[in-house]
C-alpha positions as CSV (number, residue, x, y, z in Angstrom):
1,M,-74.6,24.3,8.2
2,R,-75.4,27.8,7.3
3,P,-73.1,29.6,4.7
4,V,-71.1,32.4,6.1
5,G,-70.6,35.6,4.0
6,R,-73.0,37.4,1.6
7,L,-75.2,34.8,-0.2
8,E,-74.2,36.4,-3.6
9,E,-70.5,35.5,-2.7
10,V,-70.9,32.0,-1.7
11,F,-73.6,31.0,-4.2
12,C,-73.1,30.9,-7.8
13,P,-75.6,33.4,-9.3
14,K,-76.3,31.2,-12.4
15,C,-76.8,27.7,-11.1
16,K,-77.4,28.7,-7.4
17,R,-75.0,25.8,-6.3
18,Y,-72.6,26.6,-3.2
19,V,-69.1,27.4,-4.4
20,G,-67.6,28.9,-1.1
21,T,-64.4,30.8,-1.8
22,F,-64.2,29.9,-5.4
23,E,-64.2,33.1,-7.8
24,K,-65.5,30.7,-10.6
25,C,-68.2,28.2,-10.4
26,P,-66.7,24.7,-10.8
27,Y,-70.2,23.4,-12.0
28,C,-71.0,25.8,-14.7
29,G,-68.1,28.0,-14.8
30,A,-70.0,31.2,-14.2
31,K,-68.0,34.1,-12.5
32,V,-68.7,34.8,-8.8
33,P,-68.1,38.2,-7.8
34,K,-66.0,38.8,-4.5
35,R,-65.3,41.7,-2.4
36,L,-61.9,43.4,-2.9
37,S,-60.9,42.9,0.7
38,F,-61.3,39.0,0.1
39,R,-59.4,39.1,-2.9
40,L,-56.4,40.9,-1.3
41,L,-56.6,38.8,1.7
42,K,-56.6,35.4,-0.4
43,W,-53.5,36.8,-2.8
44,G,-51.8,38.6,-0.1
45,G,-51.5,35.6,2.1
46,L,-50.1,33.5,-0.6
47,T,-47.7,36.3,-1.7
48,V,-46.5,36.5,2.0
49,A,-46.0,32.7,2.3
50,I,-43.9,32.6,-1.1
51,V,-41.8,35.7,0.0
52,G,-41.2,34.0,3.4
53,V,-40.1,30.8,2.2
54,L,-37.6,32.5,-0.5
55,F,-36.2,34.7,2.6
56,L,-35.7,31.5,4.6
57,Y,-33.9,29.8,1.8
58,V,-31.8,32.9,0.9
59,D,-31.0,33.3,4.6
60,L,-29.8,29.7,4.8
61,R,-27.5,29.9,1.9
62,T,-26.2,33.4,2.7
63,F,-26.8,36.0,5.6
64,H,-27.9,33.3,8.4
65,F,-29.9,36.1,10.3
66,I,-32.7,33.7,11.1
67,V,-31.5,30.1,10.2
68,R,-28.1,29.6,12.0
69,E,-25.1,27.4,11.0
70,P,-25.2,24.3,12.9
71,Y,-22.5,23.9,15.6
72,H,-19.2,22.1,14.6
73,I,-18.8,19.6,17.4
74,R,-16.0,17.2,18.0
75,I,-16.6,13.5,17.8
76,A,-14.8,13.0,21.2
77,D,-17.3,15.3,22.6
78,L,-20.1,12.5,21.9
79,Y,-18.3,10.2,24.4
80,L,-18.4,12.5,27.5
81,D,-20.3,11.3,30.3
82,N,-22.9,14.2,30.0
83,A,-23.2,14.1,26.2
84,P,-26.9,14.7,25.6
85,T,-29.0,12.3,23.6
86,M,-30.5,13.7,20.5
87,N,-32.4,12.7,17.2
88,M,-31.7,14.3,13.8
89,G,-29.8,17.2,15.4
90,Q,-28.2,19.4,12.6
91,A,-24.4,19.3,13.3
92,V,-20.9,19.7,11.5
93,L,-18.3,16.9,12.2
94,T,-14.5,16.5,11.1
95,G,-12.8,13.2,11.2
96,K,-10.5,10.8,9.5
97,A,-11.9,8.0,7.6
98,T,-10.9,4.6,8.6
99,F,-13.5,2.6,6.9
100,V,-15.5,3.5,3.7
101,K,-17.7,1.1,2.1
102,Y,-20.5,1.1,-0.7
103,Y,-23.4,-1.4,0.1
104,E,-24.5,-2.5,-3.1
105,D,-27.9,-3.9,-1.7
106,M,-28.9,-0.6,-0.3
107,R,-26.7,1.7,-2.8
108,A,-25.6,3.6,0.3
109,L,-22.4,4.7,1.4
110,G,-21.2,4.0,4.8
111,M,-18.0,5.0,6.7
112,F,-16.5,5.4,10.1
113,L,-14.9,8.8,11.2
114,V,-12.4,9.0,14.0
115,D,-11.6,12.1,15.9
116,P,-8.3,13.8,14.6
117,E,-7.3,14.0,18.5
118,N,-8.5,11.0,20.0
119,E,-8.3,7.6,17.9
120,N,-10.6,5.9,20.4
121,A,-13.6,8.3,19.5
122,D,-15.5,7.4,16.3
123,I,-18.8,7.7,14.6
124,F,-20.7,6.0,11.9
125,I,-21.7,8.0,8.9
126,R,-24.4,6.9,6.3
127,A,-25.5,8.5,3.2
128,Y,-28.8,7.6,1.7
129,D,-29.0,6.0,-1.9
130,A,-29.9,9.0,-3.7
131,T,-27.0,11.0,-2.0
132,T,-24.3,8.3,-2.6
133,L,-25.2,8.1,-6.4
134,D,-25.0,11.8,-6.4
135,L,-21.5,11.8,-4.9
136,M,-20.2,9.0,-7.2
137,E,-21.5,11.1,-10.3
138,R,-19.6,14.0,-9.0
139,E,-16.6,12.2,-8.4
140,K,-16.9,10.7,-12.0
141,E,-17.2,14.0,-13.4
142,R,-14.3,15.3,-11.6
143,L,-11.9,12.7,-12.8
144,D,-13.1,13.2,-16.2
145,A,-12.4,16.9,-15.9
146,G,-9.0,16.4,-14.2
147,D,-10.1,18.3,-11.3
148,P,-7.6,17.5,-8.3
149,N,-10.1,18.0,-5.6
150,P,-11.9,14.6,-4.5
151,K,-15.7,14.5,-4.3
152,F,-15.8,10.9,-2.9
153,P,-14.4,10.0,0.6
154,A,-11.7,7.3,0.9
155,V,-9.8,5.6,3.9
156,G,-7.1,8.2,5.1
157,D,-9.1,11.2,4.2
158,L,-9.8,14.1,6.6
159,V,-13.4,14.7,6.0
160,T,-15.9,17.5,7.2
161,L,-19.5,17.1,6.8
162,R,-23.0,18.5,7.8
163,G,-25.7,16.0,8.7
164,N,-28.4,14.9,11.1
165,L,-26.9,13.5,14.4
166,R,-28.4,10.7,16.5
167,V,-27.1,10.0,19.8
168,R,-29.1,7.7,21.8
169,A,-29.0,5.5,24.9
170,S,-28.4,1.8,24.9
171,G,-29.9,0.0,27.9
172,E,-28.9,1.9,31.0
173,R,-25.9,3.8,29.3
174,A,-26.5,7.2,27.7
175,G,-24.9,8.1,24.4
176,Q,-23.7,4.3,23.2
177,F,-25.4,4.6,19.7
178,R,-23.8,7.1,17.5
179,M,-24.6,7.9,13.8
180,M,-24.7,10.7,11.6
181,I,-26.9,10.8,8.3
182,L,-25.5,12.8,5.3
183,M,-28.9,13.9,3.7
184,Y,-27.5,15.4,0.4
185,A,-24.4,15.8,-1.4
186,D,-23.6,19.3,-0.6
187,G,-23.4,18.4,3.0
188,L,-20.1,16.7,2.4
189,L,-18.4,20.1,2.9
190,D,-14.8,19.1,2.4
191,I,-12.4,16.3,1.6
192,D,-8.7,16.8,2.6
193,R,-6.6,14.2,1.0
194,P,-3.3,14.2,2.6
195,E,-0.2,14.6,0.3
196,A,1.5,10.9,-0.2
197,R,4.9,10.7,0.9
198,P,7.4,8.9,-1.5
199,V,9.1,6.0,0.1
200,K,10.8,2.7,-0.9
201,I,8.9,-0.5,-0.7
202,L,11.7,-2.2,1.1
203,D,11.5,0.3,4.1
204,V,7.6,-0.3,4.2
205,V,8.0,-4.1,4.1
206,S,11.1,-4.4,6.6
207,N,10.0,-1.9,9.2
208,P,6.1,-1.5,8.9
209,D,6.1,-0.1,12.4
210,N,7.6,3.3,11.1
211,F,4.4,3.7,9.0
212,G,1.1,4.8,10.7
213,L,-2.2,3.2,9.9
214,Y,-4.0,5.0,7.2
215,K,-1.1,7.3,6.5
216,R,-0.6,7.9,2.5
217,I,2.5,6.9,1.0
218,Q,3.9,6.6,-2.5
219,V,5.9,3.9,-4.2
220,E,7.0,2.8,-7.6
221,G,7.7,-0.7,-9.1
222,K,6.4,-3.0,-11.7
223,V,3.3,-4.9,-11.9
224,I,4.0,-8.8,-11.6
225,S,0.5,-9.9,-10.9
226,V,-3.2,-9.0,-10.5
227,Y,-5.7,-11.2,-8.5
228,D,-9.6,-10.7,-7.9
229,L,-10.9,-10.9,-4.5
230,G,-14.4,-10.0,-5.3
231,W,-14.8,-7.1,-3.1
232,A,-11.4,-5.7,-4.6
233,K,-8.7,-6.4,-7.0
234,G,-5.3,-6.8,-5.8
235,M,-2.2,-5.7,-7.6
236,V,1.5,-7.0,-6.8
237,V,4.0,-3.9,-7.2
238,Y,7.7,-5.2,-7.4
239,E,10.8,-2.7,-6.6
240,M,13.3,-3.6,-9.2
241,D,16.3,-2.5,-7.2
242,T,15.5,-3.9,-3.9
243,G,13.5,-7.2,-4.9
244,E,10.9,-6.3,-2.4
245,S,7.0,-6.3,-3.4
246,I,3.8,-4.9,-1.9
247,D,0.2,-5.6,-2.5
248,V,-2.1,-2.8,-3.6
249,M,-5.7,-3.0,-3.1
250,V,-8.0,-1.5,-5.6
251,P,-11.5,-1.5,-3.8
252,Q,-14.5,-2.6,-6.3
253,L,-16.0,0.9,-5.5
254,L,-13.7,2.5,-7.9
255,T,-15.0,0.7,-10.8
256,Y,-18.4,2.9,-10.3
257,F,-16.1,5.8,-11.3
258,G,-16.1,4.9,-14.9
259,R,-12.8,2.9,-15.0
260,T,-11.7,-0.6,-14.1
261,L,-8.0,-1.6,-13.2
262,D,-7.7,-3.7,-16.7
263,D,-8.5,-0.3,-18.5
264,V,-5.6,1.3,-16.6
265,V,-2.7,-1.0,-16.2
266,D,-1.4,-4.3,-17.6
267,I,1.0,-6.8,-16.0
268,G,4.6,-5.8,-16.8
269,D,3.8,-2.1,-16.4
270,M,5.8,0.4,-14.3
271,V,3.7,2.2,-12.0
272,R,3.6,5.0,-9.3
273,V,1.1,4.2,-6.8
274,K,-0.3,6.2,-3.9
275,G,-2.3,4.8,-1.0
276,A,-3.4,4.5,2.5
277,I,-1.5,1.8,4.5
278,Q,-3.5,-1.0,6.1
279,F,-2.4,-4.1,7.5
280,Y,-3.5,-7.7,6.5
281,Y,-2.5,-9.3,10.0
282,T,0.9,-7.9,10.1
283,K,1.5,-7.5,6.3
284,P,1.4,-4.1,5.0
285,Q,-1.0,-3.2,2.2
286,L,-1.6,-0.1,0.0
287,W,-5.3,0.8,-0.5
288,L,-6.2,3.2,-3.6
289,A,-8.3,6.1,-2.7
290,S,-9.1,7.0,-6.3
291,W,-7.8,6.5,-10.1
292,D,-5.8,9.6,-9.3
293,D,-3.5,7.3,-7.2
294,L,-2.5,5.0,-9.8
295,E,-0.2,6.5,-12.6
296,V,1.4,4.4,-15.5
297,L,5.1,5.4,-16.2
298,E,6.4,5.7,-19.5
């Protein structure tokens, strides 16, 4: 192959070896003179590339002249007959969390979000291990700082997030596989945790149909027992004036936020508990979303 360019620019003037575009011979270290136009093209191209990447980054974070914000779509729209299939399309979704689990073997967060206006439409959300660990660290720092704004989702929360959406066909039916992948912690845009409504344990136990699934309520009582289920710890809270009690579930996940149930309460303590209502068959239970939901009364 014949070298392209002036011979004095592509061959070392000292050792006479081919050096190509190098301005310094990699063999003997001698300086290889180049034309000004070549140097301008070389460094100008690098400058344009760096400035272009920086512009795209700034545009993504602020102005959105070129990089547009992804569409905010409804979960129910993914169930329409003409819903398109897609793979890793960027989108923003909002839904109520009905299932939240930390998969210890994969160190990954998984949850189901339900359309706020259509409880029959849901989607599975998965966060990769690095993203999940980042969210956990943020929640731990929030609790230590006393920040009231949650950083890690829980059952009953209204969650808005941005991620990569996958909608695929299953057999002959389109749109039967729906999942969003949360790629980074900043993609969790907002967690709206509803205020818990104070109620009597007697009302919850005697009329559970009056309390919707995943609704957040607040009760007070005395801790009379604690039991371990492995994936969660159960705490029985007894209402002194009515003689009724309710089981409060403390997910194992909460231990990753720097505390355990044994650190917070003892049997015999009077507590104020907030949580989302779930049912074990027909028996109502409260599920803690965070250590903020458990307060020991003086």
